[in-house]
N, C-alpha and C positions, 0 to 999 in steps of 0.2 A: 407500583409507582403511583404517586398521587398527582393531582391536577397541577400543582405548581412546580413540576419537574424535579422534585426532591426524591431521593431514594430512601425508603424506609428501612429501618434496621429490623432484623438481621439482614446483612447484605450478602447476596449470593455472589460468588466469585466472578462470574461473567457479566453481572448486571451493569457495573460501571462501564465496562468495555462496550457492551451492547447499547447502553444509553448514549454514549458519546458517538458511536457510529450512527445511531438513529437521528441525531440532530446535527450532523456534520454539515458545514458549509465548505464547499470545495474552492480552494484558491486556484488561480490560473497562472501558470508559468508557460508563456507562449513559446519559448525557445527550447524546451526540453526535448520534445520529439524531434524537432529539426536537427538538433545537435546529435541526438542518438542515431539519426539516419546518416548524417553527413560525416561525423567523426566520432564513432562510439568510444574509441580509446584515447582520443586526443584531448578533449576539453572536459576536465573534471571540475572546472571552476563554476559551471552552472549547477546550482544545487537542485536536487530532485525533490527535496522535502522542504516544507515550511511548517514549523511546529507552532505557529501562532495560534491556530485553532486549539491544539492540544493544551497549550499553556493556558489559554483562557478557560477551557472546560475543566482543567484540573486545578485552577487557581494557583498555578505554579507549585503545586504540591510535588516535591521531588520523588517521593516514593510512588505516588500514583503515576506520575509521568514515566518513571523507569519501568513500572509494571506494564503499562500500555506499550511502551517501546519494546520491552522484552518479549511481549506476546507477538508483536510483529516480527521480531528477529527470529523467534523460534519457528513460526509458521511459514514465513515467506520463502526461505530457501527450499523447503520441502515442496511448496506449491509451485515454485519455479521449475523444479525438477519434474514434477508431475505434469505440468503444462507442456514442457518440451518433449517429454517421453510420449505423452498421449498424442501430441501433434505428429510426432515422428511415426507412431504406430497406427495413425488414423483411428484412434480410439476417441470418438467424438463425445461420448458421454463423460469420459474422464476429463477431457479437455474442458468441456462446459463446466463441470464440477470444480475443477481447479480454479478457473477464472471466477466462478461464482463465489468462491471463498476468498479470492484475492481482492476483488473490486471494493468491497466495503471498507477494507483497511486503508485504501488510498486516501480517503478524506481525513482519517485520523492523523496520518503522518504528513499530510499536506502535499500529496502527489497531485498534480494538476488534473483538472477535469478533462483535458485533452487526452491524457493517458487513460483515463477511465473510458472515454468514448472509444479509443482504439481497442481497449480490452473488450468492450461490449461488441465491437465489430467482429473480433475474433470469436467471441462467444456465439454471436449470431451465425457465423460460418460453421461452428461446431454443431449448432442446432439444425441448420439446413443441409449440412454436409456438402456445401458448395464452396469451392475454393477460388475466390476471385484473385486477380493479380495482386501481389503485395502481402498476402497473409503471412507467408514465411518471414518476410521482413518485419511485420508487426509483432510476431511472436519473439523474434530476436530483440526488437526494441523493448518489448515488455520485460524480457529477461534482463537486458542492460539497465533499464531504469530502476527496476525493483532491486537488482543487485547493488546498484549505486546508492539507492536509498538505504539499504542495509549498512553499507560502509558509513554513510553519513550519520545514521542512527547510532551505530556503535560509538562513533566519536562523541555524539551528544550524551550518551550514557556515561562515558568516561568524564565528560565535563561536569555532569550532574554529580557524579561520585566525588569529584574534587571539591565542588561547592559544598557538599554535605559535610565533608571532613574538615573544612576550613572553619 
């Protein structure tokens, strides 16, 4: 990469994804965590994602947007499963690793900084092997928010496909 933030050709497959992650600005959605705690199945009206950052970074290029979203959709369900299983098994290294892979993608899809902070708290727990009150709830909240983000992103991909074919 050169000084003016341009990507030189030939482009390596992960470079645009890594470039966007590296320069992400995280939006804030103050009610996401509170909603996930109080009514995880009730209120689906509060969106977990905000694609404004991704839209700006990709300059609304539908193929690039779909590629970035698809990468999140491919990786996240596996990471959610790994996070839950490693927490259940007290496998702290795997828990830390799963969260370490999840956290950078939050900013790409516009998951709030509050969720990132919560994930880092769980990651710190995994690192110190100390379970403060509420860690189980935080793992469940992360699962809920990331799963809801996947649903919202699948809808976004479908809308992008419709716009491409119009």
